[in-house]
N, CA, C and O atoms as a GROMACS GRO file, in nm:
protein
  468
    1MET      N    1   0.084  -0.118   0.000
    1MET     CA    2   0.000   0.000   0.000
    1MET      C    3   0.088   0.124   0.000
    1MET      O    4   0.178   0.137   0.083
    2LYS      N    5   0.062   0.215  -0.092
    2LYS     CA    6   0.136   0.340  -0.100
    2LYS      C    7   0.076   0.442  -0.005
    2LYS      O    8  -0.045   0.441   0.021
    3ILE      N    9   0.159   0.528   0.047
    3ILE     CA   10   0.110   0.641   0.126
    3ILE      C   11   0.186   0.764   0.083
    3ILE      O   12   0.299   0.756   0.035
    4ALA      N   13   0.123   0.880   0.099
    4ALA     CA   14   0.192   1.004   0.070
    4ALA      C   15   0.307   1.019   0.170
    4ALA      O   16   0.297   0.976   0.285
    5GLN      N   17   0.415   1.078   0.125
    5GLN     CA   18   0.532   1.092   0.212
    5GLN      C   19   0.497   1.169   0.338
    5GLN      O   20   0.423   1.267   0.333
    6ILE      N   21   0.551   1.124   0.449
    6ILE     CA   22   0.529   1.193   0.577
    6ILE      C   23   0.635   1.302   0.591
    6ILE      O   24   0.754   1.273   0.582
    7PRO      N   25   0.594   1.427   0.612
    7PRO     CA   26   0.690   1.537   0.621
    7PRO      C   27   0.766   1.535   0.753
    7PRO      O   28   0.724   1.474   0.851
    8ASP      N   29   0.879   1.605   0.753
    8ASP     CA   30   0.951   1.627   0.878
    8ASP      C   31   0.866   1.718   0.965
    8ASP      O   32   0.794   1.804   0.914
    9SER      N   33   0.873   1.698   1.096
    9SER     CA   34   0.796   1.779   1.188
    9SER      C   35   0.856   1.919   1.196
    9SER      O   36   0.977   1.935   1.210
   10GLU      N   37   0.770   2.021   1.188
   10GLU     CA   38   0.815   2.159   1.199
   10GLU      C   39   0.723   2.232   1.295
   10GLU      O   40   0.602   2.208   1.296
   11SER      N   41   0.779   2.321   1.374
   11SER     CA   42   0.701   2.405   1.463
   11SER      C   43   0.749   2.548   1.449
   11SER      O   44   0.868   2.574   1.437
   12TYR      N   45   0.654   2.641   1.450
   12TYR     CA   46   0.688   2.782   1.439
   12TYR      C   47   0.616   2.857   1.551
   12TYR      O   48   0.505   2.821   1.590
   13TYR      N   49   0.679   2.960   1.600
   13TYR     CA   50   0.617   3.046   1.699
   13TYR      C   51   0.603   3.184   1.638
   13TYR      O   52   0.702   3.241   1.590
   14PHE      N   53   0.483   3.239   1.638
   14PHE     CA   54   0.458   3.372   1.585
   14PHE      C   55   0.451   3.470   1.701
   14PHE      O   56   0.376   3.448   1.796
   15PHE      N   57   0.527   3.577   1.694
   15PHE     CA   58   0.538   3.673   1.803
   15PHE      C   59   0.427   3.777   1.803
   15PHE      O   60   0.424   3.865   1.889
   16SER      N   61   0.336   3.765   1.708
   16SER     CA   62   0.226   3.860   1.699
   16SER      C   63   0.102   3.788   1.649
   16SER      O   64   0.112   3.682   1.586
   17ASP      N   65  -0.012   3.845   1.677
   17ASP     CA   66  -0.138   3.792   1.625
   17ASP      C   67  -0.136   3.812   1.473
   17ASP      O   68  -0.125   3.925   1.425
   18LEU      N   69  -0.146   3.703   1.398
   18LEU     CA   70  -0.132   3.712   1.253
   18LEU      C   71  -0.245   3.791   1.187
   18LEU      O   72  -0.230   3.833   1.072
   19THR      N   73  -0.356   3.811   1.256
   19THR     CA   74  -0.464   3.892   1.198
   19THR      C   75  -0.427   4.041   1.198
   19THR      O   76  -0.492   4.121   1.132
   20LYS      N   77  -0.324   4.076   1.273
   20LYS     CA   78  -0.280   4.216   1.280
   20LYS      C   79  -0.156   4.243   1.196
   20LYS      O   80  -0.112   4.358   1.185
   21VAL      N   81  -0.101   4.141   1.138
   21VAL     CA   82   0.020   4.154   1.057
   21VAL      C   83  -0.019   4.198   0.915
   21VAL      O   84  -0.116   4.149   0.858
   22VAL      N   85   0.058   4.291   0.862
   22VAL     CA   86   0.037   4.334   0.723
   22VAL      C   87   0.111   4.236   0.633
   22VAL      O   88   0.234   4.231   0.632
   23LEU      N   89   0.035   4.160   0.558
   23LEU     CA   90   0.094   4.061   0.469
   23LEU      C   91   0.102   4.115   0.328
   23LEU      O   92   0.013   4.188   0.282
   24GLU      N   93   0.207   4.080   0.260
   24GLU     CA   94   0.223   4.116   0.120
   24GLU      C   95   0.193   3.994   0.035
   24GLU      O   96   0.203   3.880   0.082
   25ASP      N   97   0.157   4.016  -0.090
   25ASP     CA   98   0.130   3.905  -0.182
   25ASP      C   99   0.254   3.815  -0.187
   25ASP      O  100   0.362   3.860  -0.227
   26PRO      N  101   0.241   3.689  -0.146
   26PRO     CA  102   0.358   3.601  -0.143
   26PRO      C  103   0.402   3.551  -0.280
   26PRO      O  104   0.506   3.486  -0.293
   27ARG      N  105   0.323   3.580  -0.383
   27ARG     CA  106   0.355   3.536  -0.520
   27ARG      C  107   0.400   3.390  -0.521
   27ARG      O  108   0.512   3.357  -0.559
   28ILE      N  109   0.310   3.304  -0.479
   28ILE     CA  110   0.340   3.162  -0.469
   28ILE      C  111   0.354   3.100  -0.608
   28ILE      O  112   0.267   3.117  -0.693
   29ARG      N  113   0.463   3.030  -0.627
   29ARG     CA  114   0.486   2.955  -0.751
   29ARG      C  115   0.468   2.807  -0.720
   29ARG      O  116   0.512   2.758  -0.615
   30MET      N  117   0.401   2.737  -0.811
   30MET     CA  118   0.372   2.596  -0.789
   30MET      C  119   0.422   2.516  -0.909
   30MET      O  120   0.397   2.552  -1.024
   31PHE      N  121   0.492   2.407  -0.880
   31PHE     CA  122   0.540   2.316  -0.983
   31PHE      C  123   0.486   2.177  -0.950
   31PHE      O  124   0.495   2.132  -0.835
   32VAL      N  125   0.430   2.109  -1.049
   32VAL     CA  126   0.372   1.977  -1.028
   32VAL      C  127   0.438   1.877  -1.123
   32VAL      O  128   0.458   1.905  -1.242
   33LYS      N  129   0.471   1.761  -1.069
   33LYS     CA  130   0.531   1.654  -1.149
   33LYS      C  131   0.460   1.523  -1.114
   33LYS      O  132   0.436   1.494  -0.997
   34GLN      N  133   0.427   1.446  -1.217
   34GLN     CA  134   0.365   1.316  -1.195
   34GLN      C  135   0.476   1.213  -1.180
   34GLN      O  136   0.552   1.187  -1.273
   35GLU      N  137   0.486   1.155  -1.059
   35GLU     CA  138   0.589   1.057  -1.029
   35GLU      C  139   0.547   0.916  -1.072
   35GLU      O  140   0.627   0.840  -1.126
   36GLU      N  141   0.420   0.884  -1.046
   36GLU     CA  142   0.359   0.758  -1.084
   36GLU      C  143   0.217   0.789  -1.128
   36GLU      O  144   0.174   0.904  -1.120
   37GLU      N  145   0.144   0.687  -1.172
   37GLU     CA  146   0.008   0.710  -1.221
   37GLU      C  147  -0.080   0.780  -1.118
   37GLU      O  148  -0.166   0.861  -1.153
   38ASP      N  149  -0.058   0.750  -0.990
   38ASP     CA  150  -0.143   0.806  -0.884
   38ASP      C  151  -0.066   0.892  -0.783
   38ASP      O  152  -0.123   0.933  -0.682
   39LEU      N  153   0.060   0.921  -0.811
   39LEU     CA  154   0.142   0.997  -0.716
   39LEU      C  155   0.202   1.120  -0.783
   39LEU      O  156   0.265   1.111  -0.888
   40PHE      N  157   0.179   1.237  -0.721
   40PHE     CA  158   0.227   1.363  -0.774
   40PHE      C  159   0.315   1.433  -0.672
   40PHE      O  160   0.288   1.429  -0.552
   41SER      N  161   0.422   1.496  -0.719
   41SER     CA  162   0.503   1.580  -0.631
   41SER      C  163   0.466   1.725  -0.661
   41SER      O  164   0.447   1.764  -0.776
   42ILE      N  165   0.458   1.803  -0.555
   42ILE     CA  166   0.421   1.943  -0.564
   42ILE      C  167   0.532   2.023  -0.496
   42ILE      O  168   0.568   1.994  -0.382
   43SER      N  169   0.584   2.122  -0.565
   43SER     CA  170   0.685   2.210  -0.508
   43SER      C  171   0.628   2.351  -0.505
   43SER      O  172   0.573   2.399  -0.604
   44LEU      N  173   0.642   2.416  -0.390
   44LEU     CA  174   0.591   2.552  -0.371
   44LEU      C  175   0.706   2.645  -0.335
   44LEU      O  176   0.797   2.607  -0.261
   45LEU      N  177   0.700   2.766  -0.388
   45LEU     CA  178   0.803   2.865  -0.363
   45LEU      C  179   0.734   3.001  -0.353
   45LEU      O  180   0.644   3.030  -0.431
   46SER      N  181   0.777   3.084  -0.259
   46SER     CA  182   0.716   3.217  -0.246
   46SER      C  183   0.825   3.323  -0.236
   46SER      O  184   0.940   3.294  -0.205
   47THR      N  185   0.785   3.446  -0.263
   47THR     CA  186   0.879   3.558  -0.252
   47THR      C  187   0.866   3.630  -0.118
   47THR      O  188   0.954   3.706  -0.078
   48LYS      N  189   0.756   3.605  -0.047
   48LYS     CA  190   0.730   3.664   0.085
   48LYS      C  191   0.685   3.553   0.179
   48LYS      O  192   0.650   3.444   0.134
   49VAL      N  193   0.686   3.580   0.308
   49VAL     CA  194   0.636   3.483   0.405
   49VAL      C  195   0.488   3.457   0.376
   49VAL      O  196   0.410   3.551   0.355
   50ALA      N  197   0.450   3.331   0.376
   50ALA     CA  198   0.312   3.292   0.350
   50ALA      C  199   0.268   3.191   0.456
   50ALA      O  200   0.290   3.071   0.439
   51PRO      N  201   0.206   3.240   0.565
   51PRO     CA  202   0.162   3.147   0.668
   51PRO      C  203   0.032   3.076   0.631
   51PRO      O  204  -0.051   3.130   0.558
   52PHE      N  205   0.018   2.956   0.682
   52PHE     CA  206  -0.103   2.875   0.667
   52PHE      C  207  -0.146   2.856   0.521
   52PHE      O  208  -0.260   2.881   0.484
   53VAL      N  209  -0.052   2.813   0.442
   53VAL     CA  210  -0.081   2.780   0.301
   53VAL      C  211  -0.146   2.643   0.297
   53VAL      O  212  -0.093   2.546   0.351
   54THR      N  213  -0.261   2.635   0.232
   54THR     CA  214  -0.329   2.507   0.218
   54THR      C  215  -0.351   2.475   0.071
   54THR      O  216  -0.368   2.565  -0.012
   55LEU      N  217  -0.350   2.347   0.041
   55LEU     CA  218  -0.377   2.298  -0.094
   55LEU      C  219  -0.512   2.230  -0.093
   55LEU      O  220  -0.547   2.160   0.002
   56GLU      N  221  -0.588   2.252  -0.200
   56GLU     CA  222  -0.721   2.192  -0.211
   56GLU      C  223  -0.739   2.138  -0.351
   56GLU      O  224  -0.689   2.196  -0.448
   57THR      N  225  -0.810   2.026  -0.362
   57THR     CA  226  -0.842   1.970  -0.492
   57THR      C  227  -0.972   1.891  -0.482
   57THR      O  228  -1.007   1.839  -0.376
   58GLU      N  229  -1.042   1.884  -0.594
   58GLU     CA  230  -1.164   1.802  -0.599
   58GLU      C  231  -1.132   1.655  -0.621
   58GLU      O  232  -1.220   1.570  -0.609
   59ILE      N  233  -1.007   1.625  -0.652
   59ILE     CA  234  -0.965   1.488  -0.676
   59ILE      C  235  -0.951   1.416  -0.542
   59ILE      O  236  -0.880   1.466  -0.454
   60PRO      N  237  -1.017   1.303  -0.523
   60PRO     CA  238  -1.004   1.232  -0.396
   60PRO      C  239  -0.861   1.178  -0.378
   60PRO      O  240  -0.804   1.118  -0.468
   61GLY      N  241  -0.806   1.202  -0.260
   61GLY     CA  242  -0.671   1.157  -0.233
   61GLY      C  243  -0.619   1.219  -0.105
   61GLY      O  244  -0.695   1.274  -0.025
   62GLU      N  245  -0.488   1.209  -0.087
   62GLU     CA  246  -0.426   1.252   0.038
   62GLU      C  247  -0.298   1.331   0.012
   62GLU      O  248  -0.210   1.287  -0.063
   63PHE      N  249  -0.288   1.449   0.075
   63PHE     CA  250  -0.165   1.529   0.070
   63PHE      C  251  -0.072   1.482   0.181
   63PHE      O  252  -0.117   1.437   0.286
   64SER      N  253   0.057   1.491   0.156
   64SER     CA  254   0.155   1.454   0.258
   64SER      C  255   0.158   1.555   0.372
   64SER      O  256   0.196   1.521   0.484
   65ASP      N  257   0.118   1.678   0.345
   65ASP     CA  258   0.117   1.784   0.444
   65ASP      C  259   0.022   1.892   0.394
   65ASP      O  260  -0.009   1.897   0.275
   66ASN      N  261  -0.024   1.977   0.484
   66ASN     CA  262  -0.113   2.086   0.446
   66ASN      C  263  -0.113   2.185   0.562
   66ASN      O  264  -0.078   2.150   0.674
   67GLY      N  265  -0.153   2.309   0.535
   67GLY     CA  266  -0.149   2.411   0.639
   67GLY      C  267  -0.005   2.446   0.673
   67GLY      O  268   0.034   2.448   0.790
   68ILE      N  269   0.074   2.474   0.571
   68ILE     CA  270   0.219   2.492   0.588
   68ILE      C  271   0.259   2.639   0.588
   68ILE      O  272   0.181   2.726   0.552
   69LEU      N  273   0.380   2.664   0.629
   69LEU     CA  274   0.439   2.797   0.626
   69LEU      C  275   0.542   2.800   0.514
   69LEU      O  276   0.633   2.718   0.510
   70LEU      N  277   0.525   2.895   0.423
   70LEU     CA  278   0.626   2.913   0.319
   70LEU      C  279   0.717   3.029   0.358
   70LEU      O  280   0.671   3.136   0.397
   71VAL      N  281   0.844   3.004   0.348
   71VAL     CA  282   0.947   3.105   0.379
   71VAL      C  283   1.006   3.150   0.245
   71VAL      O  284   1.027   3.066   0.157
   72PRO      N  285   1.032   3.279   0.228
   72PRO     CA  286   1.080   3.328   0.099
   72PRO      C  287   1.199   3.249   0.045
   72PRO      O  288   1.296   3.221   0.116
   73GLN      N  289   1.188   3.215  -0.082
   73GLN     CA  290   1.293   3.147  -0.158
   73GLN      C  291   1.334   3.011  -0.101
   73GLN      O  292   1.442   2.960  -0.133
   74GLU      N  293   1.250   2.951  -0.018
   74GLU     CA  294   1.277   2.817   0.035
   74GLU      C  295   1.175   2.721  -0.025
   74GLU      O  296   1.056   2.730   0.004
   75LEU      N  297   1.222   2.629  -0.108
   75LEU     CA  298   1.134   2.536  -0.177
   75LEU      C  299   1.072   2.437  -0.078
   75LEU      O  300   1.143   2.374   0.001
   76LYS      N  301   0.941   2.426  -0.084
   76LYS     CA  302   0.868   2.331   0.001
   76LYS      C  303   0.812   2.222  -0.088
   76LYS      O  304   0.740   2.250  -0.185
   77ARG      N  305   0.846   2.096  -0.056
   77ARG     CA  306   0.802   1.983  -0.137
   77ARG      C  307   0.696   1.902  -0.063
   77ARG      O  308   0.711   1.870   0.055
   78LEU      N  309   0.589   1.869  -0.135
   78LEU     CA  310   0.480   1.788  -0.082
   78LEU      C  311   0.448   1.681  -0.186
   78LEU      O  312   0.496   1.684  -0.298
   79SER      N  313   0.365   1.587  -0.145
   79SER     CA  314   0.319   1.489  -0.242
   79SER      C  315   0.168   1.471  -0.226
   79SER      O  316   0.110   1.505  -0.123
   80PHE      N  317   0.107   1.418  -0.330
   80PHE     CA  318  -0.036   1.390  -0.330
   80PHE      C  319  -0.055   1.251  -0.388
   80PHE      O  320  -0.007   1.221  -0.497
   81LEU      N  321  -0.125   1.167  -0.313
   81LEU     CA  322  -0.156   1.033  -0.357
   81LEU      C  323  -0.305   1.030  -0.394
   81LEU      O  324  -0.391   1.043  -0.308
   82SER      N  325  -0.332   1.013  -0.523
   82SER     CA  326  -0.469   1.014  -0.573
   82SER      C  327  -0.534   0.878  -0.556
   82SER      O  328  -0.469   0.774  -0.568
   83ARG      N  329  -0.664   0.879  -0.528
   83ARG     CA  330  -0.740   0.754  -0.518
   83ARG      C  331  -0.803   0.715  -0.651
   83ARG      O  332  -0.859   0.606  -0.666
   84ILE      N  333  -0.792   0.806  -0.750
   84ILE     CA  334  -0.845   0.778  -0.883
   84ILE      C  335  -0.737   0.806  -0.987
   84ILE      O  336  -0.637   0.873  -0.957
   85LYS      N  337  -0.756   0.757  -1.106
   85LYS     CA  338  -0.660   0.780  -1.213
   85LYS      C  339  -0.670   0.926  -1.260
   85LYS      O  340  -0.779   0.976  -1.288
   86VAL      N  341  -0.556   0.991  -1.268
   86VAL     CA  342  -0.547   1.127  -1.320
   86VAL      C  343  -0.457   1.118  -1.442
   86VAL      O  344  -0.347   1.064  -1.435
   87SER      N  345  -0.503   1.172  -1.554
   87SER     CA  346  -0.434   1.149  -1.681
   87SER      C  347  -0.298   1.216  -1.692
   87SER      O  348  -0.210   1.166  -1.762
   88SER      N  349  -0.279   1.330  -1.624
   88SER     CA  350  -0.152   1.402  -1.640
   88SER      C  351  -0.129   1.501  -1.526
   88SER      O  352  -0.220   1.532  -1.449
   89ALA      N  353  -0.007   1.548  -1.517
   89ALA     CA  354   0.028   1.649  -1.417
   89ALA      C  355  -0.047   1.779  -1.446
   89ALA      O  356  -0.088   1.849  -1.352
   90SER      N  357  -0.066   1.812  -1.572
   90SER     CA  358  -0.136   1.936  -1.605
   90SER      C  359  -0.284   1.928  -1.565
   90SER      O  360  -0.341   2.028  -1.522
   91GLU      N  361  -0.346   1.811  -1.580
   91GLU     CA  362  -0.485   1.794  -1.535
   91GLU      C  363  -0.492   1.811  -1.383
   91GLU      O  364  -0.581   1.880  -1.332
   92PHE      N  365  -0.400   1.749  -1.311
   92PHE     CA  366  -0.398   1.762  -1.165
   92PHE      C  367  -0.378   1.908  -1.124
   92PHE      O  368  -0.446   1.958  -1.035
   93LYS      N  369  -0.284   1.975  -1.189
   93LYS     CA  370  -0.254   2.114  -1.156
   93LYS      C  371  -0.374   2.206  -1.179
   93LYS      O  372  -0.398   2.299  -1.103
   94ARG      N  373  -0.451   2.178  -1.286
   94ARG     CA  374  -0.571   2.258  -1.314
   94ARG      C  375  -0.674   2.245  -1.202
   94ARG      O  376  -0.750   2.338  -1.175
   95LYS      N  377  -0.676   2.129  -1.137
   95LYS     CA  378  -0.774   2.103  -1.032
   95LYS      C  379  -0.719   2.129  -0.892
   95LYS      O  380  -0.783   2.095  -0.792
   96LEU      N  381  -0.602   2.187  -0.885
   96LEU     CA  382  -0.535   2.214  -0.758
   96LEU      C  383  -0.538   2.363  -0.730
   96LEU      O  384  -0.503   2.443  -0.817
   97SER      N  385  -0.579   2.401  -0.610
   97SER     CA  386  -0.575   2.543  -0.573
   97SER      C  387  -0.493   2.561  -0.446
   97SER      O  388  -0.483   2.472  -0.362
   98VAL      N  389  -0.436   2.679  -0.436
   98VAL     CA  390  -0.351   2.716  -0.323
   98VAL      C  391  -0.414   2.835  -0.253
   98VAL      O  392  -0.447   2.935  -0.318
   99VAL      N  393  -0.430   2.825  -0.122
   99VAL     CA  394  -0.487   2.933  -0.043
   99VAL      C  395  -0.387   2.967   0.066
   99VAL      O  396  -0.335   2.879   0.133
  100SER      N  397  -0.362   3.096   0.083
  100SER     CA  398  -0.271   3.140   0.190
  100SER      C  399  -0.345   3.238   0.281
  100SER      O  400  -0.455   3.283   0.248
  101LEU      N  401  -0.286   3.269   0.394
  101LEU     CA  402  -0.347   3.365   0.486
  101LEU      C  403  -0.364   3.501   0.419
  101LEU      O  404  -0.455   3.577   0.454
  102PHE      N  405  -0.279   3.532   0.323
  102PHE     CA  406  -0.287   3.658   0.250
  102PHE      C  407  -0.426   3.677   0.190
  102PHE      O  408  -0.487   3.783   0.206
  103ASN      N  409  -0.476   3.575   0.121
  103ASN     CA  410  -0.609   3.590   0.060
  103ASN      C  411  -0.721   3.547   0.154
  103ASN      O  412  -0.835   3.591   0.136
  104ALA      N  413  -0.694   3.463   0.252
  104ALA     CA  414  -0.797   3.420   0.346
  104ALA      C  415  -0.843   3.535   0.435
  104ALA      O  416  -0.957   3.535   0.481
  105LEU      N  417  -0.755   3.632   0.459
  105LEU     CA  418  -0.791   3.748   0.542
  105LEU      C  419  -0.857   3.858   0.461
  105LEU      O  420  -0.878   3.968   0.511
  106GLY      N  421  -0.890   3.827   0.336
  106GLY     CA  422  -0.958   3.927   0.254
  106GLY      C  423  -0.864   4.018   0.180
  106GLY      O  424  -0.909   4.114   0.118
  107LYS      N  425  -0.735   3.989   0.183
  107LYS     CA  426  -0.640   4.071   0.110
  107LYS      C  427  -0.657   4.048  -0.040
  107LYS      O  428  -0.624   4.134  -0.122
  108GLN      N  429  -0.708   3.932  -0.073
  108GLN     CA  430  -0.730   3.898  -0.212
  108GLN      C  431  -0.839   3.793  -0.217
  108GLN      O  432  -0.843   3.703  -0.132
  109ASN      N  433  -0.928   3.803  -0.312
  109ASN     CA  434  -1.037   3.708  -0.326
  109ASN      C  435  -0.983   3.570  -0.353
  109ASN      O  436  -0.892   3.553  -0.435
  110HIS      N  437  -1.038   3.468  -0.285
  110HIS     CA  438  -0.994   3.328  -0.300
  110HIS      C  439  -0.992   3.286  -0.447
  110HIS      O  440  -0.898   3.219  -0.490
  111ASN      N  441  -1.093   3.324  -0.524
  111ASN     CA  442  -1.100   3.283  -0.663
  111ASN      C  443  -0.997   3.355  -0.750
  111ASN      O  444  -0.967   3.311  -0.861
  112ASP      N  445  -0.943   3.465  -0.699
  112ASP     CA  446  -0.844   3.540  -0.774
  112ASP      C  447  -0.701   3.512  -0.729
  112ASP      O  448  -0.608   3.580  -0.771
  113GLN      N  449  -0.683   3.411  -0.644
  113GLN     CA  450  -0.550   3.378  -0.593
  113GLN      C  451  -0.456   3.356  -0.711
  113GLN      O  452  -0.483   3.275  -0.800
  114LYS      N  453  -0.348   3.428  -0.711
  114LYS     CA  454  -0.251   3.414  -0.818
  114LYS      C  455  -0.149   3.307  -0.778
  114LYS      O  456  -0.087   3.313  -0.672
  115VAL      N  457  -0.135   3.210  -0.865
  115VAL     CA  458  -0.031   3.110  -0.848
  115VAL      C  459   0.052   3.116  -0.974
  115VAL      O  460   0.000   3.098  -1.085
  116TYR      N  461   0.178   3.141  -0.958
  116TYR     CA  462   0.266   3.160  -1.071
  116TYR      C  463   0.333   3.028  -1.106
  116TYR      O  464   0.380   2.955  -1.018
  117SER      N  465   0.337   2.997  -1.235
  117SER     CA  466   0.398   2.869  -1.277
  117SER      C  467   0.534   2.893  -1.336
  117SER      O  468   0.601   2.799  -1.378
   0.00000   0.00000   0.00000
């Protein structure tokens, strides 16, 4: 039985209430690669701090991690194990959305979230 990779444990302490922090557009870049028929690797990169980044998809499956912190210019790698056949990485990427605290706090509409490829 395959499972999505288990991430290393990370803990962060925020010295301020994040609802009071002025966040800038993190300009999240996302790269997707199909490793196997049902396994995808996802790499995320941002230009600004992006707390509580979550990935969502309508495709049934399991992410290796979610609700992550992106640090500028530090590549974050995740995986997704699909429960159904997905024809390509581009199909998976079209059905994948990224939400960060930047747009969750109303700084940007969820549907207008910019993800740079």
